[in-house]
C-alpha positions as CSV (number, residue, x, y, z in Angstrom):
1,X,-28.5,41.0,66.1
2,X,-30.8,43.6,65.1
3,X,-34.2,42.7,65.3
4,X,-33.6,38.8,65.4
5,X,-33.2,39.7,63.1
6,X,-2.4,38.8,56.4
7,X,1.8,34.4,56.5
8,X,5.1,35.4,55.7
9,X,6.8,36.3,52.0
10,X,3.4,35.5,50.4
11,X,0.5,37.8,50.4
12,X,-1.2,37.7,53.8
13,X,-4.6,36.8,51.6
14,X,-3.3,33.4,50.8
15,X,-1.6,30.2,52.3
16,X,-1.7,26.5,50.5
17,X,-4.2,24.8,52.2
18,X,-2.5,21.2,52.4
19,X,1.0,22.1,54.0
20,X,3.9,20.3,52.2
21,X,5.4,17.2,54.0
22,X,6.9,17.9,57.0
23,X,5.6,22.3,57.4
24,X,2.6,22.2,60.6
25,X,-0.6,23.6,58.5
26,X,-1.4,27.8,59.0
27,X,-4.8,29.7,58.7
28,X,-4.9,32.1,56.3
29,X,-5.1,35.5,58.6
30,X,-8.3,36.9,57.5
31,X,-10.3,34.0,57.8
32,X,-10.9,34.2,61.5
33,X,-11.4,38.3,61.8
34,X,-15.1,38.1,61.3
35,X,-14.8,35.8,64.3
36,X,-16.1,32.8,65.4
37,X,-19.9,32.3,65.7
38,X,-19.7,32.0,69.4
39,X,-18.6,34.7,70.0
40,X,-21.3,36.4,67.7
41,X,-23.8,34.5,69.8
42,X,-22.2,36.3,72.9
43,X,-23.0,39.7,71.7
44,X,-25.7,38.8,70.0
45,X,-26.9,38.5,74.0
46,X,-25.9,41.2,75.2
47,X,-27.5,43.5,72.0
48,X,-30.6,42.6,72.7
49,X,-30.5,44.7,76.1
50,X,-29.6,47.4,74.4
51,X,-32.8,50.4,75.3
52,X,-33.2,53.2,73.5
53,X,-36.1,55.5,73.2
54,X,-38.0,54.1,69.7
55,X,-38.6,57.3,68.4
56,X,-35.8,58.1,67.4
57,X,-35.1,54.7,65.3
58,X,-35.3,55.3,61.8
59,X,-38.0,54.9,59.8
60,X,-38.2,55.2,56.1
61,X,-38.0,51.5,55.7
62,X,-41.0,50.6,56.9
63,X,-42.6,50.6,54.0
64,X,-39.8,48.7,52.0
65,X,-40.6,45.2,49.7
66,X,-39.2,43.0,52.5
67,X,-39.2,39.9,50.4
68,X,-37.8,42.2,47.2
69,X,-35.2,43.8,49.6
70,X,-33.9,40.0,51.6
71,X,-34.1,38.2,47.9
72,X,-31.3,40.8,46.8
73,X,-29.5,39.7,49.9
74,X,-28.4,36.0,48.2
75,X,-27.6,38.1,44.9
76,X,-23.5,36.6,44.4
77,X,-22.0,40.7,43.5
78,X,-18.4,39.6,43.2
79,X,-15.9,41.1,40.1
80,X,-15.0,37.9,39.4
81,X,-17.7,34.7,38.4
82,X,-18.9,32.6,41.6
83,X,-17.5,29.1,42.2
84,X,-17.4,26.3,43.9
85,X,-14.8,24.9,46.3
86,X,-13.6,22.3,43.4
87,X,-13.0,24.2,40.9
88,X,-11.6,26.8,43.5
89,X,-9.1,23.9,44.1
90,X,-8.1,23.6,40.6
91,X,-7.9,27.6,40.4
92,X,-3.8,28.5,39.4
93,X,-2.7,29.9,43.2
94,X,-2.5,33.7,41.8
95,X,-6.3,33.9,41.1
96,X,-7.3,31.7,44.3
97,X,-5.2,34.9,45.8
98,X,-7.1,37.5,44.3
99,X,-10.4,35.9,45.4
100,X,-8.9,35.7,49.1
101,X,-8.5,39.1,49.1
102,X,-11.6,40.4,47.4
103,X,-13.2,37.8,49.5
104,X,-11.3,39.2,52.7
105,X,-12.4,43.6,51.3
106,X,-16.3,41.8,51.4
107,X,-15.4,40.7,55.1
108,X,-14.2,43.9,56.0
109,X,-17.7,45.4,56.3
110,X,-19.1,42.2,58.2
111,X,-15.6,42.9,60.9
112,X,-16.9,46.4,61.2
113,X,-20.6,45.5,62.5
114,X,-19.2,42.9,64.9
115,X,-16.8,45.9,65.9
116,X,-19.7,48.6,65.9
117,X,-21.8,46.0,67.9
118,X,-18.7,46.2,70.5
119,X,-19.2,49.7,70.3
120,X,-22.6,49.9,71.5
121,X,-22.7,47.7,74.0
122,X,-19.6,48.6,75.9
123,X,-21.6,52.2,75.6
124,X,-24.7,50.6,77.9
125,X,-22.8,49.3,80.1
126,X,-21.8,52.8,81.3
127,X,-25.1,53.5,81.1
128,X,-25.0,55.8,77.8
129,X,-27.5,56.0,75.2
130,X,-26.2,53.2,72.1
131,X,-27.3,55.4,69.6
132,X,-28.7,52.2,67.9
133,X,-31.2,52.7,64.4
134,X,-30.8,55.8,64.2
135,X,-29.1,55.4,61.1
136,X,-31.1,53.8,57.7
137,X,-28.0,51.6,57.6
138,X,-28.5,50.1,61.0
139,X,-31.8,48.9,59.8
140,X,-30.3,47.5,56.7
141,X,-27.2,46.4,58.2
142,X,-28.4,42.5,58.1
143,X,-29.4,41.9,55.0
144,X,-26.2,44.4,54.0
145,X,-24.4,41.0,55.8
146,X,-26.0,38.6,54.0
147,X,-25.0,39.5,50.7
148,X,-21.7,40.4,51.8
149,X,-21.2,36.8,52.9
150,X,-23.0,35.4,50.1
151,X,-20.3,37.2,47.9
152,X,-17.7,36.4,49.8
153,X,-17.5,32.5,49.8
154,X,-18.3,32.8,46.3
155,X,-15.1,34.1,45.6
156,X,-13.2,32.4,48.0
157,X,-15.5,29.0,49.2
158,X,-12.4,27.8,51.4
159,X,-13.7,30.2,54.7
160,X,-14.9,28.1,56.7
161,X,-15.6,30.7,59.5
162,X,-17.6,32.6,56.5
163,X,-19.7,29.8,55.4
164,X,-20.5,29.3,59.5
165,X,-21.4,33.6,60.1
166,X,-23.4,32.9,56.7
167,X,-25.2,30.0,58.1
168,X,-26.1,31.5,61.0
169,X,-27.1,35.1,59.9
170,X,-29.4,33.5,57.6
171,X,-30.9,31.4,60.6
172,X,-31.2,34.7,62.6
173,X,-33.9,35.7,59.7
174,X,-35.7,32.3,59.2
175,X,-34.1,31.1,56.5
176,X,-33.1,26.8,58.0
177,X,-32.9,26.2,53.5
178,X,-30.2,28.9,53.4
179,X,-29.0,28.3,56.5
180,X,-28.5,24.6,55.9
181,X,-26.5,25.3,52.8
182,X,-24.1,27.5,54.3
183,X,-23.4,24.8,56.5
184,X,-22.9,22.0,54.6
185,X,-19.9,25.1,52.5
186,X,-18.7,25.0,56.0
187,X,-18.4,21.2,56.3
188,X,-16.5,21.0,52.5
189,X,-14.1,23.6,53.5
190,X,-13.4,22.0,57.4
191,X,-12.7,18.5,55.2
192,X,-9.5,20.5,53.8
193,X,-8.0,21.2,57.4
194,X,-6.4,19.1,59.3
195,X,-8.6,17.2,62.0
196,X,-6.7,18.1,64.6
197,X,-7.2,22.4,63.5
198,X,-9.8,24.6,63.9
199,X,-12.0,23.2,66.5
200,X,-13.8,25.1,67.5
201,X,-15.2,25.7,64.5
202,X,-15.8,22.1,63.7
203,X,-17.9,22.3,67.0
204,X,-19.9,25.4,66.2
205,X,-20.5,23.8,63.1
206,X,-21.9,20.4,64.3
207,X,-23.6,21.7,66.8
208,X,-25.7,24.3,64.3
209,X,-26.3,21.3,62.4
210,X,-27.8,19.7,64.8
211,X,-30.3,22.1,66.0
212,X,-31.1,22.5,62.4
213,X,-32.0,19.3,62.5
214,X,-33.9,19.8,65.3
215,X,-35.9,22.7,64.3
216,X,-37.3,21.0,61.1
217,X,-38.1,18.8,62.6
218,X,-35.9,16.1,61.5
219,X,-34.4,15.0,65.1
220,X,-36.9,14.3,67.5
């Protein structure tokens, strides 16, 4: 991170969370598109190694009111009302499909960010300047991702990947309360998934909950 800071017949955005008797559970294909937090953490370690001339960094955001800018990242900007998981589960199938589609569009921004990081890391491995930080959007990307993730989980609170990544982004900027709420959202979403599924996400959420407790001084 910068300064620490689709299965078959149905539209690819939605599969029932609870499978019919005799059918194996299958996750919506757009869920893992954002990647597991473990992948982001690995990229994060490599991203810190990027070295570019700071004279080329865009400095136009230096005088921005950071409190106001950060407050905007928690604003929900979906075209449909935000809902919790219980309310989402009670919605008609068609509305849930539409919400999943809209959430996936929000997450496209985050997916593109990860791909760009991967490109920057590869350039650095080839001893080429990464070019990171030259554009204004580079400086605001973390905040933009937070806002997109906030909107995505408000539209489709059943996606544990999005909740977990939301928590990680929040923890990267030191917002432990926000990270805690997002981890709780991830746990609620995972409770709707068969216990033997998404074990990597489950382990990651549990580990981050433990670290969060330690950072809050609740684990001695």
